C-alpha positions as CSV (number, residue, x, y, z in Angstrom):
1,M,-23.0,-5.7,-31.4
2,R,-25.3,-4.4,-28.7
3,H,-24.9,-6.2,-25.4
4,Q,-28.0,-7.1,-23.6
5,N,-28.2,-6.4,-19.8
6,R,-28.9,-9.7,-18.2
7,K,-29.4,-10.8,-14.4
8,D,-29.0,-14.3,-13.4
9,I,-29.1,-15.6,-9.9
10,V,-26.5,-17.8,-8.2
11,G,-26.7,-19.4,-5.0
12,L,-24.2,-19.2,-2.4
13,H,-23.2,-21.3,0.5
14,G,-20.0,-21.1,3.0
15,T,-18.9,-20.8,6.3
16,V,-18.1,-18.0,8.7
17,E,-15.5,-18.6,11.4
18,V,-15.9,-16.5,14.5
19,D,-13.9,-16.1,18.0
20,T,-16.3,-17.2,20.5
21,E,-15.0,-15.0,22.8
22,T,-14.9,-11.7,21.1
23,G,-17.3,-12.3,18.2
24,E,-14.5,-11.1,15.6
25,V,-15.0,-12.8,12.2
26,W,-11.4,-14.7,11.3
27,R,-12.4,-16.0,8.1
28,L,-15.3,-15.9,5.4
29,T,-15.6,-18.8,2.8
30,F,-18.3,-18.9,0.1
31,I,-19.0,-21.3,-2.8
32,A,-21.4,-20.6,-5.6
33,Y,-23.9,-23.4,-6.5
34,D,-26.6,-23.5,-9.1
35,I,-24.6,-21.4,-11.6
36,P,-26.8,-21.0,-14.8
37,K,-25.1,-23.0,-17.7
38,R,-25.2,-19.7,-19.9
39,L,-22.9,-18.4,-17.6
40,G,-20.2,-20.8,-18.6
41,V,-19.0,-21.2,-15.0
42,Q,-18.7,-24.4,-13.8
43,S,-17.3,-23.3,-10.0
44,F,-16.5,-20.2,-8.1
45,S,-15.5,-20.0,-4.6
46,S,-13.7,-17.3,-2.4
47,T,-12.2,-17.2,1.0
48,V,-11.1,-13.8,2.9
49,D,-9.1,-14.1,6.0
50,Y,-8.9,-11.3,8.7
51,A,-6.2,-10.6,11.1
52,L,-5.7,-7.6,13.5
53,A,-3.5,-4.9,11.8
54,S,-2.2,-1.6,13.4
55,V,-3.2,1.4,12.0
56,A,-2.2,4.8,13.4
57,G,-1.4,3.2,16.8
58,R,-4.8,1.0,16.9
59,N,-5.6,-2.4,16.1
60,Y,-8.4,-3.1,13.6
61,L,-9.7,-6.4,12.5
62,L,-9.1,-6.1,8.6
63,P,-8.7,-8.6,5.6
64,A,-5.0,-10.1,5.3
65,R,-5.4,-12.6,2.6
66,S,-7.9,-13.4,-0.1
67,E,-8.3,-16.4,-2.6
68,T,-11.0,-16.5,-5.5
69,E,-10.9,-19.5,-7.8
70,T,-13.3,-19.7,-10.9
71,H,-13.5,-22.6,-13.3
72,S,-15.1,-22.1,-16.7
73,T,-15.4,-23.8,-19.7
74,E,-12.2,-22.6,-21.2
75,T,-10.5,-21.4,-18.5
76,W,-9.1,-21.5,-14.7
77,A,-8.2,-18.5,-12.8
78,R,-6.9,-18.2,-9.2
79,N,-6.5,-14.8,-7.7
80,K,-4.5,-14.6,-4.5
81,M,-4.3,-11.3,-2.7
82,E,-2.3,-10.3,0.3
83,F,-3.2,-7.1,2.2
84,R,-0.6,-5.3,4.5
85,N,0.9,-1.9,5.5
86,Y,-2.6,-0.3,6.3
87,R,-2.5,3.3,6.8
88,K,-4.5,6.0,8.3
89,F,-5.3,9.1,5.8
90,S,-6.4,12.2,7.2
91,V,-6.9,16.0,6.4
92,D,-7.3,18.9,8.3
93,S,-9.0,22.2,6.7
94,V,-10.2,25.3,7.6
95,I,-13.3,27.5,5.8
96,D,-12.8,31.4,6.3
97,F,-15.6,33.3,5.0
98,G,-14.1,36.6,5.8
99,T,-15.2,39.2,8.0
100,G,-19.0,39.7,6.9
101,K,-22.2,41.0,8.3
């Protein structure tokens, strides 16, 4: 069976919660609407919470938690994620072309 590549447009609306003093985004929420019936999805929503996390001695505003929920004609799914223990990865390298011209 050969699958056809199809594109469907789904509308999104939501909220962005921002710290009024710093401009930092603390929560992002979006909900799908006008979902084409042929997709078989009745609803979809997602929320991401941000928090300051220390990485290599500096604080960064990074995702802390996320929850996505999907309701389809046959299933209901919720995916909860928690992000922690952020680390800095780095590498040092040297290129030596030897003694040349």
